[in-house]
N, C-alpha and C positions, 0 to 999 in steps of 0.2 A: 527443663521441660515440665516443671511441676504444675504449670497451669493447665496442662492437657490431661485427658483421661488415660487410664492405664493401657488401653488398647493402642492409642496413638503413641504413647511413650514407647511401648514394646516394638512398634514398627519404625519409629522415626528417630529415637534418641541415639546418641553415641557417635553418629557419623553425619557430618554436614558437608557434603561435597560442594566444591566451588566450581566455577565455570570450566567445563571440559574434564573434570575429574570423574573417576569411577562412581557410578550410582551405588553399587554394592561396596561394603567395606572391603578394602583390598587386604590381601595377605602380605604383610611385610616380612618375608622370609629371609631375614638377615640377622646375623649375630651382632653386627656393629654398624656405626653410623659416622659419616664424614663431617668434619668441621674445617673451616678455612684457617683458623688461627689456633695457636696453642692456648691463648688466653680464653678463647671461647670454650674450649674443652675443659680447662681448669675451673672455670666458673660453674660448669655442670657438676664437677666432682665436689665443689664447695657448697653445692645447693644454693648458689646465688641466682641461678637462672634455671628454668625448666627446659627439658628436652630429652633426647634419647642419645645414649652413647654405647650401651651394651644391653642386649636383650635379657640378660639374667636379672636386670633390675626393672626394666620397663620396655614395652614394645608398642607401637601405634595400634596394631590390630587388637592386642590385649586391652589397651586402654579404651578402645571403642566399646568392647563388650562390658568392661567394668563400668564405664560411664552409663551405659544403658541400664544395667542392673541397679546402679546407684540411683538413677533417676526414678526407676520403678519403686525402689524402697523409700525414696525421699531423703537420701543422705547427702553428705557434703563431699565424700570421696570414697573410692573403692579400689581394690586391687585383686587381680586374679592370682590363684595359686595352682599348683600342679594337681591338686586333689582336694576334696572336701576335708580329708583328714589333715592335710597341711594347713588348710584355712583355720580349722579349730585349734590346731597347735599354735600357729602364729598369733591368733587372736588373743590367746591367754598368755603366751610367752612374751608378747610385746610389753606386758606390764608386770610379769612375774619373773622372779629370779630365785636362785638358791636361797633358802631360808624363808620363802614366802608361802602363803596358803591361799587356797580358793575353795569355793563351794560349788558343787554341781548336783543337779537333780539325778536321781538314780534311773529315771526313765529316759535314757539316752541310748544311742546306737552303741552296740557292743564294742566296736573298734574305738570309739571315742572314750568309752569307759576304761578300756585297757590302757589307752594313751594317758589318761588322767591319773588313774590309780597306780599303775605299775611303771610305765616308762618315765613319766615326769617325776615320779618319786626318786628315780635314780639321779635326777638332776637336782635333787634337794628341794623340790616343790611338793608340798603336801596338799592333797585334795580330800575334802570331807564330802562324802556322798549323803544326800538327804532324800527322804521320801517326798515326791512332789506334792503329796497331800499333807505334809507337815503343817502344824499350826504356825501362825505368824510368830507367836512368842517363842516356840521351840526353835524355829528357824533363826531368829535373832540370837539365840543362845549359842549357835554354832560359829558365830563370827569371832575372830581373834584380832589382836592388834596388828598382825601381819597379813590379814585377809586382803586380797587385792581385787577380787571380782567374784561374780556369781554367774553360773552357766546353766542353761537349760535348752530344751527343744520345744518349738511351737507345738508340734505334734510328734510325739516320741516314736521312734522306729525301733521295734515293731509293735510296742505295747499300745500305741495310739492314745496315749495319755495327753490331754490338752493342758498345757502349762497355764497356771493362773498368773498372768503377767502382773496384775495389781499387787498381789501378795509378795512376789519375788522382787519386783522392782522397788516397792516400798522398803523392803528390808535392806536391799542393796544400797539404796540412796540414803537411808537412815544411818548407814554405817560408812558412808563416804566412798563407796566403790561402784564401778559400772556394772550393768547387767548385760550379759552377752547371750544372744539367742541364736540357735541354729534354726533357720526358717526354711530348710530344704523341702519338707513335705508340703507345706502350705503355699510356698512361693510368694513373691510380692503381689501376685494376682489376688490371692485369697486372704492374705494377712500382711499388714504393714506394722511390724512390732514397734517402730519408732513412735507411732501414734499413741502407744500405750506406755511410753516412758523408757523403753529399751534403748540402750546406748550404742550397742554394736551388734550387727547381724552377720552371720556366716551362712554360706550355702555350699552344699555339694552340687556343683553345676552339672555333675555327671547324671543327676536324676532328672526331674521334670524340666529344668532349664534347657538341658540338651534334649532329653525326651526320646532319643532314638538309639541309645546305646552305642554311640560311636566315639565319644570324647570324654575322657576322665578330666575332672577339673574342680576347682573350688573358687570361692570369692569371699572377701571380707568387705563389709560396708560400714562406714563410720557415720553416725548421725551428726557428729559435731556438737552434740548437746551437753556432754559431760564436762563439768568444770574441773579440769585436771589441776589447775593452779590453786584452786580452793583447798586441795588436799596435797599440796606440793611435797610434804614429807612422805606421803605414801607412794608417790610416783616420781622418784628422782630421775628415772630414765627419760621422762618427758619434761620435767620442770627444772633440771639442773644441766649445766653445760655437758655436751657430749664431746669428749676429747678426741674421739675418732673422726669428728667433723670440725676440728679446730675450735672447740668450745661453743659450738652452736647450741642454743636451747630451743627445743621444738615448740614449746608453747609460746615463746616470744616471737619466733620466726614464722610460724605457720598457723597460729591462732586455732580456729575450730578444726583445722585439718592436721593438728599436731600428731594425733594418734596414728592416723593412716599414713602420714608421711614418714614417721619413724618406722612403721611396719615395713614400708617399701624400701626406704634407704638403708635401714639397719639390718632387719632380718632377711630380706630378700638378697641384700648384698652379701651377707655372710653365710646363709644357709641355702639359698639358691633355688627353692622349689617353685620355679616359674612355670606357668602354663605355656605350651607351645603356641605360636601364632596360628598354626593350622587348626588346633583345637578351639582356639578363641574365635576363629572364623566360623566354625560349626555352631558355636554358641550364639554368635551374632545372628546367624540365619534362624536358629531354633527359637530365639527370643521373640521373633516376629509373630509366631503362631502360638506362643505360650498361653495367652488368655483364652483362645479358642480351645486349645487342647485341654486346659484345666477344667473348663466348663463341661466338656464331654467326659473326661475322667471322673468327675464328681457325679454327674448324672448316671453314668453307667454303674459306678460303685454303689450308689444309693439303691438302685434297682436290684442289684445282686445281693446287697446286704439284707434287703427286705426278703428276698427269696430264701436266702440261707437261714434267716431267723425263723422261718416257718417249716424248715426241713426237719423231720422227726429224728434223723440220725445226727444232727448237729447239736452239740451240747450248748454252745454259746457263740455269740457274734459280737465283735467290737467294731464299731464304726461311728466316729463322733457326729456324723451327719444324720445318723439314724435316730429317730425319735424314741426316747426311752433309754438311749445309751447313757452311761454314767457321766460322760463328758459333753452331752448334748447341749446343755445350757451354757457351759463355758465356750463351746464351739460357736454357738449363736452370738455370743457376746463379742468374741474376738475375730470370728470368721463368718459373718452373716451371709456371705455369698457362696459358701462352700468350703470344704476342708481339703480333702485330697482324694486320690483314687485307690488308696490302700485299705484293705479290710483284714482284720485278724479274726480267725475262728478256730474252734476245736471240735473234734469228733467225740461222740459219747463213748466210743471204744478206746479212747485215750491215745497215747503216743503211737502205738502200732497202727491203729485205725487211720490216724492222720497221715502217716507215712504211706499207707496203702492207697489212700485217696490220691495222693500226689503221683504215685506210680501209675495210676490208671488214666490220668489226664492226657488228652490228645491235642487239644488246641493250646492250652496253657502249658508252658514249659518250666522245668526246674532250673533256675539260674540264680546266681548270687545277686544279680542286678535287681533293681526295683525302680518304679516310676518311669516306665517305658511305654511306648506306643503299643507294644504287644503285651498281652496278659502273661504274667509269670508268677510262680509260687516258690516259697522257700520254707524250710523248717528251721527257725532260728536256733532252737536248743541244740540242734545237730550241726548247724552251719555257722552263721555269723556270730553267735554268742556261745559257741562251744567251749571257750576258755573260762566261762563263768561256772562256778559251782552252783549247786541247787539253791542255796540260800541267796546268792547274788542274782540268780535267775528270777527267783520269787520277788526279790526287792525291786527288780527292773520290770516286774509285771509280765514276765514271760513264763507261761505254763508249758509243761513238757509236750502237750498236744497242740500247741499253737501253730497254725499255718498262716503265714503271711501271704496274702493274695493281692498282688498288684494288678489292678484292673486296667486293661488297655483301652484302645479306641475302637475295638471291634464292635459288631452289633451285640448288644447286651443279651439278646435271646440266644446267640451262639455260645457265648461264655456260659450262660446258665445251663444250656444243653450239655456242654462238656462237663460241668460240675455235676450235673444230675447223673449222667452215665457213670462217672467215676465213683460217686457216693453210693449209687445203687449196687455196686460190685463189692461193697464192704459189708461183711456179715454183722 
């Protein structure tokens, strides 16, 4: 559906009902699927034909949601995972193994940082963390012969750093590796990273794509643009026979869809982090309104960011859509129609004052969640990023007083009134 606009794709893509079929995407709540012959089932296991045989690998409801996200991003294939964390892990692990190395921006979600720096280290995979504002020359110096990919976030959670795609993509491609970007905060409505040379996109569908706080999930989208065969020595998993599938070679058998096919048939087969069909159904429904919701999230957030920037008790405000913000120009370059609905700000009274503001809020609630229809707040240094030490927090752009404000779809004047009464109570 690439010939259509993003609103049309959001509403129409993924499910094309035939005569007499359900207009809405059905929930195929089944673990397994019937076939008439043993040969037909065997061909599925050999990847000679496409189809469904066990929901741990694929399910029709999931594929509808994945196809819709894929079309919105402009990719060649996509798969759903049980969470955004699983999506980021699979995206990297699909091309990295023990003894390999990859590079990641420091301005990423705390859970992703822990996964890359600590958990994957136990698997023998090394991650070098770099400042997103690193010079191109210094970034190039971080590559090693065993480097397999570069990872970043379009808009970092919660530092709201906008990634300079041009710099990171150029460095990745110069060294023969793909660029992977988590596009959760911007969504494909506000940013399509493939148009800037990114090769693989991930999402926590739990956030704006769901948008209602009901379904945990993730997604990986493959652009189909990276030339794996050109660097066959770096990516043997894609370019040499897979003995677990009778010697099949993914690049030869699946072409542009080699990466996403291996991710589905290999990692999902063995590790299992599939999204439930019920959650995929929720995502399908939510995607229909995503463009409208993102427009409202962004307009609300901009109005509130402007108000916060003028409040005498507020020390600083970060919002890429706010003129004068450090990342305003990059945001306009990569996201001309808006960024996201998340604002970071800090109180002049420091960490204690920020915590006090949060405790006085009445409309906005303190939750771990973000990117919801309802306004919510979080103190990352105490919550999502509490495993980081002070140096790591600083490197990730997270100050002790930082409040992450996820602006919802309420009337902006009501959100401002709630913030005002809470801030007024702080000495």
